[in-house]
C-alpha positions in Angstrom: 0.1 -0.1 -0.2 2.9 2.3 0.8 4.5 1.6 -2.6 1.5 2.5 -4.3 0.9 5.8 -2.6 4.6 6.6 -3.2 4.1 5.6 -6.7 1.2 8.0 -7.0 3.1 10.9 -5.1 6.0 10.5 -7.2 3.9 10.6 -10.8 2.2 13.8 -9.7 5.7 15.6 -8.3 6.8 15.0 -12.0 3.5 15.6 -13.8 2.2 19.0 -13.2 -0.7 18.4 -15.5 -1.9 15.7 -12.8 -0.8 17.6 -9.6 -2.7 20.7 -10.9 -6.1 18.9 -10.8 -5.4 16.8 -7.5 -4.5 20.1 -5.9 -7.5 21.9 -7.1 -9.8 18.8 -6.1 -8.6 18.6 -2.3 -8.9 22.6 -1.6 -12.3 23.0 -3.5 -13.4 19.9 -1.8 -12.2 21.4 1.5 -13.9 24.4 1.0 -17.3 22.8 -0.1 -17.1 20.8 3.1 -16.2 23.5 5.5 -19.6 25.2 3.9 -21.6 21.9 4.2 -20.7 21.8 7.9 -21.2 25.4 8.7 -24.7 24.9 7.2 -25.6 21.7 9.5 -24.2 23.9 12.4 -26.6 26.8 11.5 -29.7 24.7 10.5 -31.5 26.3 13.1 -30.6 29.9 12.1 -31.8 32.2 9.7 -31.5 31.3 6.0 -29.5 34.4 5.3 -26.8 33.3 7.4 -26.7 29.8 5.3 -26.4 31.8 1.9 -23.5 33.7 3.1 -21.8 30.7 4.1 -22.2 29.5 0.5 -21.7 32.9 -1.0 -18.2 33.2 0.6 -17.7 29.4 -0.5 -18.2 30.5 -4.1 -16.1 33.7 -3.8 -13.4 31.8 -2.3 -13.5 29.2 -5.1 -13.0 31.6 -7.8 -9.8 33.0 -5.5 -8.5 29.2 -5.1 -9.0 28.9 -8.9 -7.0 32.1 -9.6 -4.2 30.7 -7.1 -4.1 27.5 -9.1 -3.7 28.9 -12.3 -1.1 31.7 -10.8 0.8 29.8 -8.8 3.0 33.1 -8.4 0.7 34.5 -6.5 0.6 32.1 -3.5 1.9 33.4 -0.2 1.3 29.9 1.6 2.0 26.4 0.8 1.0 23.1 2.0 3.5 20.4 1.2 3.3 17.1 1.0 6.6 15.2 1.2 7.6 11.6 1.3 11.0 9.2 1.7 12.1 6.3 -0.4 11.2 2.9 1.0 14.0 0.8 1.9 13.9 -2.9 2.5 15.9 -4.1 5.8 19.1 -6.0 4.7 19.3 -4.8 1.2 21.7 -2.1 1.4 22.2 -1.6 -2.4 18.6 -0.3 -2.3 19.2 2.9 -0.1 22.4 3.7 -2.8 19.6 2.9 -5.5 16.9 5.0 -4.0 19.3 8.1 -3.5 20.6 7.7 -7.1 17.0 7.5 -8.1 16.3 10.3 -6.3 19.2 12.5 -7.4 18.5 11.4 -11.1 14.7 12.6 -10.7 15.9 16.0 -9.4 18.3 16.3 -12.6 15.3 15.3 -14.9 13.5 17.9 -13.0 15.9 20.5 -14.1 16.5 19.4 -17.5 13.2 19.1 -18.3 11.9 22.1 -16.5 10.3 23.3 -19.4 8.4 20.4 -20.3 6.8 20.4 -16.8 5.7 23.8 -17.4 4.5 23.0 -20.9 2.1 20.1 -19.3 0.9 22.6 -16.4 0.1 24.9 -19.3 -1.7 22.2 -21.2 -3.6 21.5 -18.0 -4.8 25.1 -17.6 -5.6 25.3 -21.2 -7.7 22.6 -21.1 -9.5 23.4 -17.6 -10.1 27.2 -19.2 -11.3 25.6 -22.6 -13.9 23.4 -21.3 -15.1 25.9 -18.9 -15.4 28.6 -21.5 -17.5 26.5 -23.7 -19.7 24.9 -21.1 -20.5 28.6 -19.9 -20.9 29.8 -23.4 -23.5 26.9 -23.8 -25.5 27.9 -21.0 -25.5 31.3 -22.0 -26.8 30.5 -25.6 -29.1 28.2 -24.1 -30.6 30.8 -21.4 -30.9 33.5 -24.3 -32.8 30.9 -26.5 -35.0 30.3 -23.4 -35.7 33.8 -22.6 -36.6 34.8 -26.1 -38.9 31.9 -26.3 -40.3 33.3 -23.2 -40.5 36.5 -24.3 -42.4 35.6 -27.3 -45.4 33.9 -25.3 -45.7 36.9 -23.0 -47.6 40.4 -22.9 -47.6 42.9 -20.5 -49.4 42.5 -17.0 -52.6 44.5 -16.4 -52.4 47.6 -13.7 -53.5 45.6 -10.9 -50.5 43.7 -11.1 -48.0 46.5 -11.6 -49.6 48.2 -8.8 -49.3 45.2 -6.5 -45.7 45.1 -7.6 -44.9 49.0 -6.5 -46.8 48.2 -3.0 -44.2 45.6 -2.2 -41.2 47.9 -3.5 -40.1 47.0 -6.7 -39.0 50.3 -8.5 -41.5 52.0 -11.3 -39.2 50.7 -14.3 -39.9 47.1 -13.5 -41.4 45.1 -15.9 -44.4 42.6 -15.7 -44.9 40.3 -18.3 -47.9 37.5 -18.4 -46.7 34.1 -19.9 -48.4 31.3 -21.6 -47.7 27.8 -20.0 -45.6 29.2 -17.2 -46.6 27.8 -13.8 -44.3 29.3 -11.4 -43.5 33.1 -11.2 -39.9 34.1 -11.9 -37.8 37.3 -11.5 -35.0 38.0 -14.0 -32.4 41.0 -14.3 -31.2 43.5 -11.5 -31.0 47.0 -12.0 -34.1 46.8 -14.5 -35.9 43.8 -12.8 -38.5 41.7 -14.9 -41.0 39.6 -13.1 -42.7 37.0 -15.0 -46.3 35.5 -14.2 -48.1 32.7 -15.2 -51.7 33.6 -16.9 -53.5 31.9 -14.4 -52.3 34.9 -11.7 -55.5 36.7 -12.9 -57.5 34.0 -10.6 -55.1 34.2 -7.7 -56.4 36.1 -4.6 -55.0 39.9 -3.9 -53.4 37.7 -0.7 -51.3 35.2 -2.7 -50.7 37.9 -5.6 -49.1 39.8 -2.7 -47.3 37.0 -1.2 -45.7 36.4 -4.7 -44.8 39.8 -5.3 -43.2 40.1 -2.1 -41.4 36.8 -2.8 -39.8 38.2 -5.8 -39.3 41.6 -4.5 -37.2 40.0 -1.6 -35.1 38.2 -4.6 -34.6 41.6 -6.2 -33.6 43.3 -3.2 -31.0 40.3 -1.8 -29.5 40.5 -5.5 -30.3 36.8 -6.0 -30.5 36.9 -9.6 -27.0 38.5 -9.5 -25.7 35.8 -7.2 -27.3 32.9 -9.2 -25.4 33.8 -12.3 -22.1 34.3 -10.3 -22.9 30.5 -9.0 -23.3 29.4 -12.5 -20.2 30.9 -13.9 -18.2 29.6 -10.9 -19.7 26.2 -11.5 -18.7 26.1 -14.9 -15.3 27.3 -14.0 -15.4 24.2 -11.7 -17.1 21.8 -14.6 -15.5 18.7 -13.4 -16.2 18.9 -9.9 -19.1 17.4 -8.6 -19.1 19.1 -4.9 -19.2 22.2 -6.6 -22.1 21.7 -8.6 -24.1 20.5 -5.3 -23.0 23.4 -3.7 -24.8 25.5 -6.3 -27.8 23.5 -5.8 -27.4 24.5 -1.8 -26.9 27.9 -2.7 -30.0 28.1 -4.6 -32.3 26.2 -2.2 -31.1 28.5 0.7 -31.8 31.4 -1.6 -35.3 30.5 -1.7 -35.4 30.0 2.0 -34.1 33.4 2.5 -36.7 35.0 0.2 -39.5 32.9 2.0 -38.2 34.5 5.3 -38.4 37.7 4.1 -42.1 36.9 2.6 -43.7 35.7 5.5 -44.6 38.5 8.0 -46.3 36.7 10.7 -47.3 33.3 11.9 -50.7 34.0 10.3 -48.9 34.1 6.8 -47.1 31.2 7.0 -50.3 28.7 6.4 -51.3 30.4 3.2 -47.9 30.8 1.8 -47.5 27.2 2.2 -50.5 26.5 0.5 -49.6 28.8 -2.5 -45.9 27.2 -2.6 -47.6 23.8 -2.6 -50.3 24.7 -5.2 -47.7 26.2 -7.8 -45.2 23.5 -7.4 -47.9 21.0 -8.4 -48.2 22.4 -11.9 -44.3 23.3 -12.7 -42.9 21.2 -15.5 -39.0 20.4 -15.4 -38.5 22.1 -18.5 -39.5 25.3 -17.4 -37.1 25.5 -14.5 -33.9 26.2 -16.9 -34.2 29.9 -17.8 -31.7 30.8 -14.8 -34.1 33.3 -13.7 -35.0 33.4 -9.7 -38.5 31.1 -9.6 -40.6 31.1 -6.8 -40.9 27.3 -6.7 -38.2 26.3 -9.2 -35.7 25.6 -6.7 -36.7 22.3 -5.2 -37.2 21.2 -1.7 -40.7 22.3 -1.7 -41.4 20.2 1.7 -38.4 21.5 3.5 -39.7 25.0 2.6 -43.2 24.7 3.9 -41.8 22.8 7.1 -39.5 25.7 7.9 -42.3 28.2 7.2 -44.7 26.5 9.8 -41.5 26.4 12.3 -41.6 28.6 15.5 -37.7 29.2 15.6 -36.9 32.7 16.3 -34.3 33.6 13.9 -36.7 34.1 10.8 -35.3 36.8 8.6 -32.2 37.7 11.2 -28.3 36.6 11.8 -27.8 36.3 15.2 -24.3 36.5 16.8 -23.7 32.6 16.6 -24.0 33.2 12.8 -22.2 36.2 12.9 -19.3 34.3 14.5 -19.9 31.2 12.2 -19.6 33.3 9.4 -16.2 35.2 10.4 -14.8 31.4 10.9 -15.9 30.1 7.6 -14.5 33.3 5.8 -11.1 32.6 7.7 -11.2 29.2 6.9 -12.0 29.1 3.0 -9.7 32.3 2.9 -6.8 30.0 4.4 -7.8 27.3 1.9 -8.2 29.4 -1.1 -5.0 31.2 -0.6 -3.2 27.7 -0.4 -1.2 25.8 -3.3 -0.7 22.0 -2.7 2.9 21.0 -3.6 3.7 17.4 -4.1 7.5 16.8 -3.7 9.9 14.3 -2.3 12.2 15.2 0.7 15.3 17.2 -0.5 18.9 15.7 0.0 20.2 17.2 3.4 24.0 18.2 3.6 26.0 18.8 6.7 28.9 21.2 7.6 30.9 21.0 11.0 33.0 23.7 12.5 35.0 23.2 15.6 35.6 25.4 18.5 38.0 25.1 21.9 36.7 26.3 25.0 39.8 27.1 27.7 40.2 29.1 31.2 42.5 29.3 34.2 41.2 27.9 37.1 40.0 30.7 39.6 40.7 28.4 42.4 43.2 25.5 41.9 42.8 24.5 45.3 39.0 23.4 44.4 38.9 21.0 41.4 35.3 20.2 41.8 34.1 23.7 41.8 36.5 24.3 38.6 34.7 21.4 37.3 31.3 22.7 37.8 32.3 26.3 36.5 33.7 24.5 33.2 30.1 22.7 33.0 28.3 25.9 33.3 30.6 27.2 30.4 29.8 24.4 28.2 26.2 24.4 28.4 25.8 28.1 27.8 27.9 27.7 24.7 25.7 25.1 23.6 22.2 27.0 24.4 23.6 30.1 22.7 25.2 28.5 19.5 21.8 26.4 19.3 19.4 29.4 20.3 16.7 30.8 17.4 18.4 34.4 17.9 21.7 33.3 16.8 20.2 31.7 14.1 18.6 34.4 13.0 21.8 36.7 13.3 23.5 34.1 11.2 20.7 34.3 8.5 20.8 37.9 8.2 24.7 37.9 8.0 24.7 35.6 5.0 22.3 37.3 3.4 24.4 40.8 3.4 27.4 38.9 2.5 25.8 36.7 -0.1 22.6 37.8 -1.4 22.5 35.8 -4.6 23.0 32.6 -2.6 19.7 30.4 -2.7 18.6 29.9 0.9 17.3 27.1 3.0 16.5 26.0 6.6 19.2 25.1 8.6 19.4 23.0 11.6 21.9 23.6 14.0 23.4 21.0 16.5 26.6 21.5 18.7 28.1 18.4 20.5 31.2 18.2 22.7 33.8 15.7 21.6 34.2 13.3 24.6 37.1 14.0 26.9 38.0 17.3 25.3 37.2 20.9 25.5 36.3 20.6 21.6 32.7 21.8 20.4 31.5 20.4 17.0 28.7 23.1 15.6 26.8 20.9 12.9 24.7 23.0 10.4 22.1 20.4 8.3 20.3 22.1 5.1 19.4 21.3 1.3 21.9 23.6 -0.1 25.2 22.6 0.5 27.1 26.1 -0.3 24.4 27.6 2.1 25.0 25.6 4.8 28.7 26.0 4.9 28.1 29.7 4.7 25.6 29.5 7.4 27.7 27.5 9.8 30.9 30.3 9.4 28.2 32.9 9.6 27.0 31.5 13.0 30.6 31.0 14.1 31.3 35.1 13.2 28.1 36.2 15.3 28.7 34.0 18.4 32.2 35.7 18.6 30.6 39.0 17.9 27.7 38.4 20.5 30.6 37.1 22.9 31.9 40.4 22.5 29.3 42.3 23.2 28.3 40.3 26.6 31.9 41.2 27.4 31.4 44.7 27.0 28.2 44.6 28.8 29.9 42.8 32.0 32.6 45.1 31.9 33.4 46.8 35.3 32.6 50.9 35.5 36.2 51.6 35.8 36.7 49.7 32.1 33.2 51.3 31.1 34.7 55.1 32.0 38.0 54.2 30.0 35.7 53.2 27.1 33.9 56.3 27.2 36.9 58.4 27.8 38.5 56.6 24.5 35.3 57.6 22.7 35.4 61.1 24.0 39.2 61.1 23.0 38.8 59.5 19.7 35.8 62.0 19.0 38.2 65.1 20.0 40.6 63.7 17.6 38.1 63.2 14.8 37.4 66.8 15.2 40.8 68.1 15.4 41.5 66.0 11.7 38.3 67.0 10.2 39.0 70.5 11.0 42.6 70.2 9.5 41.4 68.5 6.3 38.8 71.1 6.0 41.4 73.9 6.2 43.7 71.9 3.8 40.7 71.7 1.6 40.7 75.5 1.2 43.8 76.3 1.6 46.9 74.4 0.6 49.8 75.4 3.2 52.6 74.6 0.5 50.9 77.0 -1.8 50.3 79.4 0.8 54.2 79.3 1.8 55.2 79.6 -1.7 52.7 82.7 -2.4 54.2 84.2 0.9 57.6 84.0 -0.2 56.9 85.6 -3.7 54.6 88.2 -2.2 57.4 89.2 0.2 59.9 89.5 -3.0 57.4 91.8 -4.8 56.6 93.8 -1.9 60.1 94.5 -1.6 60.8 95.6 -5.3 57.5 97.5 -5.2 58.9 99.4 -2.0 62.2 100.3 -4.1 60.0 101.4 -6.9 58.1 103.9 -5.0 61.3 105.1 -3.2 62.8 105.9 -6.4 59.5 107.4 -8.1 59.1 109.6 -4.8 62.9 110.9 -5.5 62.5 111.6 -9.0 59.0 113.3 -8.5 60.8 115.9 -5.9 63.8 116.4 -8.5 60.8 117.2 -10.9 58.9 119.6 -8.5 62.3 121.3 -7.5 63.4 121.8 -11.2 59.9 123.4 -11.9 60.2 125.8 -9.0 64.1 126.7 -10.4 62.5 127.3 -13.7 59.9 129.6 -12.3 62.7 131.6 -10.3 64.9 131.5 -13.5 67.5 129.3 -11.6 69.5 126.5 -12.6 68.3 123.0 -13.3 69.2 120.4 -10.6 70.4 117.3 -12.5 69.1 113.6 -11.5 72.4 111.9 -10.7 70.0 108.6 -9.7 67.9 108.7 -13.0 69.1 106.2 -15.7 67.5 108.4 -18.4 69.2 110.8 -20.2 68.3 114.8 -20.3 65.9 115.9 -22.6 66.5 118.3 -25.9 64.8 121.0 -24.3 66.5 120.6 -20.8 69.9 121.0 -23.0 68.5 123.9 -24.8 67.6 125.7 -21.9 70.9 124.6 -19.9 73.1 125.8 -22.9 71.4 128.9 -23.4 71.8 129.9 -19.6 75.7 129.0 -20.2 76.0 131.1 -23.3 74.3 133.8 -21.4 76.5 133.5 -18.4 79.5 133.7 -21.2 78.1 136.8 -22.9 77.4 138.5 -19.6 80.9 138.0 -18.5 81.9 138.9 -21.7 79.9 142.6 -21.9 81.1 143.2 -18.3 84.7 143.3 -19.4 84.1 145.3 -22.5 82.3 147.8 -20.5 85.3 148.3 -18.3 87.3 149.5 -21.4 84.2 150.9 -23.8 81.2 152.4 -23.8 77.8 151.0 -24.3 77.7 152.4 -27.5 80.3 150.6 -28.8 79.5 148.3 -31.5 81.0 145.2 -29.8 78.7 145.7 -26.6 75.8 146.5 -28.8 76.6 143.2 -30.4 76.6 141.3 -27.0 73.3 143.1 -25.9 71.5 141.8 -29.2 72.9 138.5 -28.6 72.0 138.3 -24.8 68.5 139.8 -25.8 68.0 136.8 -28.7 69.2 134.3 -25.9 67.3 135.8 -23.2 64.1 135.3 -25.4 65.5 131.9 -26.2 66.0 130.9 -22.4 62.4 132.3 -21.4 60.4 130.3 -24.2 62.5 127.4 -23.0 61.7 127.8 -19.5 58.0 128.0 -20.4 58.1 124.9 -22.3 60.3 122.9 -20.0 57.8 123.8 -17.3 55.0 122.3 -19.1 56.9 119.2 -19.6 57.9 119.0 -16.3 54.6 119.6 -14.8 52.9 116.4 -17.0 55.8 114.4 -15.6 55.3 115.3 -12.1 51.4 114.2 -12.6 52.4 111.0 -14.3 54.9 110.3 -11.4 52.2 111.0 -8.8 49.7 108.7 -10.3 52.4 106.0 -10.5 53.2 106.8 -6.9 49.2 106.6 -6.0 49.3 103.1 -7.8 52.4 102.0 -6.3 50.9 102.8 -2.9 47.6 100.8 -3.2 49.2 97.7 -4.8 52.0 97.9 -1.6 48.9 98.2 0.4 46.9 95.2 -1.2 50.1 92.9 -1.1 50.6 93.9 2.7 47.2 92.7 3.2 47.4 89.6 1.0 50.9 89.0 3.2 49.2 89.3 6.8 46.4 86.8 5.6 48.6 84.5 4.3 50.6 84.7 7.5 47.2 84.1 9.4 46.5 80.9 7.4 50.0 79.5 8.0 49.8 80.2 11.8 46.3 78.7 12.0 47.3 75.7 9.8 50.4 75.3 12.4 47.9 75.6 15.5 45.6 72.9 13.7 48.3 70.5 13.1 49.9 71.0 16.6 46.5 70.4 18.0 46.2 67.3 15.9 49.2 65.9 17.5 48.4 66.6 20.9 45.1 64.8 20.2 46.3 62.1 18.8 49.2 61.4 21.5 46.6 61.8 24.4 44.4 58.9 22.5 47.4 56.7 22.0 48.4 57.0 25.8 44.8 56.3 26.9 44.5 53.5 24.2 47.5 51.9 25.8 45.9 52.4 29.2 42.9 50.7 28.2 44.5 47.9 26.6 46.3 47.0 30.1 43.1 47.0 32.0 40.9 45.0 29.5 43.4 42.2 29.4 43.4 42.0 33.1 39.7 41.9 32.9 39.4 39.3 30.2 42.0 37.0 31.6 39.3 36.3 34.1 37.0 34.9 31.3 37.2 31.7 29.5 38.9 31.8 26.0 37.2 30.5 23.0 38.7 30.1 19.7 37.7 28.5 16.4 39.7 25.5 15.7 38.5 25.0 12.4 36.1 27.1 10.0 32.8 25.2 8.5 34.1 22.2 6.6 32.9 21.8 2.7 29.0 20.4 3.0 28.4 16.4 2.7 25.4 14.4 1.6 23.5 12.9 4.5 22.3 9.5 3.6 18.4 9.6 4.3 16.6 7.0 6.3 13.6 5.6 4.5 10.2 5.8 5.7 6.4 6.3 5.5 5.0 9.4 3.7 5.4 12.8 5.9 2.4 15.1 5.5 3.4 18.7 6.0 0.6 20.7 5.8 0.3 24.5 5.8 4.2 24.9 6.1 5.8 28.3 5.0 6.9 28.4 1.4 10.6 28.7 1.1 
């Protein structure tokens, strides 16, 4: 029997076409059975509550079909797993089973496209038949309604008024039909009430009951729900329980309309008699128009029995019904959002790392107490490594380090090698690479966690040292950031070079300004000498030769001096009227005129030169002022840089000194705790041979 089950399960795991329909059959059947159980539980409650049970079921059937046809939307999974059988005393069979399992996995990987093709073919077949059956139903209803309309005519005003009295809107149509025994309502937004020709023989009370019944169907939207259940039943065309559920919804719909129709105990008997009379004349061929008929839903005897009963929940939904509806909704929603998967148990791989634990005896004179301490240490180590929190940390670590690695569930087991302080940390999972990485991540997270615990158990003095270290590190960081920020704005090497260049330029400008001042003084003195008729002052420091005007002026003045001396000499021996004296006077007059003209022209030239020199001197003063400001600014920057550098070096020296002090205190503290080292990292994962057994059913497990 077990071999047959294994063969069936193996076939479904390899054939998506078969697995699709089996999974759909199991899930949909479970939903219908849940609804049936809820209907039995609510048999003494209002029919409205039972209607909602079946309505929720049909809604869930639509969602479940979508989940089956679109498995990528599935958040939850029910997994049916199994192991291979093994015959005692036949070791080769185990190897054969493992080989077969591996070969099956390889075939599943190589034939993945064929598996998807089979599933696509199954979905295509399912939907094709569903569409064809639904189209056939729609065509049949269309033909039936056309025939019904051809045999009908408008109802008289009396019937229309009766419909308005029970709540039908004004645009409702009322039609009298030949060969129609049961009243029927079709449409929703614009309803149509179909009545038999014999309705003119009904009493006003009977007509009112019929109208109230059809109005109840209209207000409850039963016509829409009937079409919806028809569509769902055609979607699940191959499932008999779904068609049975559709019939149950139709029956409960009539029960609910009956409850709304009967207003009091006195109305029950006449209404029941009306139902029986109408049902006796209804032919089966007139019940297939997909309208909401008054007696076409079957179960007339049960309807009469319920109308005559005296239970209190007529037309109402109580607390019990609401709770039951909520439970049904949760159950069918859970089933609807579940995909059933058939798969063999995957291969398991194991990877092992080793840790060594040691500690100096705190009291060598008491070995028993020392052994108890060791056992406490060993037990804490094992519990910590096997804890769920440590596994969570390892999972997060490997996800961050290797995001592309396929994940799997890893079981951790820690054992101590007998007679040693060596501990074996073993991880077991389905992905060999992930298992090895997980064990390594677990070891790393364990050491990080242990370091955190050491920090938390530190004495107050050590904590103060850590706090001071953080403060000094923060101050050093601030100093380094300030120095880096300053260097990002001003390069100290460039600043020094600029400072040197500016100093040389300032020295040159000062020399040039002094020269310009001397030259300006020389020019101004010559202007003043020219005004007084004196001699020109020679500029010995000037490298420029004298101008032609200056030379002419100086020559003229020398010639006048010579003529004046010559005249004075002649006047000693000759009178003023002497021709030689007259000639000298004429020559002196000519030279005096030339001197005066030359003096005026030379004054103008010197005045222009004075203005140019004053402008140049003002420009030199401004340049010297600007350069001095730049030199002062660069000097301040260089001094600031040196101060920042000295502050950085000072804080670094303080940090190094404090760090050495902290290391000494930390070493003294940690020497009292056990040391744990990794003897070996995670080994390469190896395959674990699985023991055979009966199929395992793991229902509603989280999908990986």
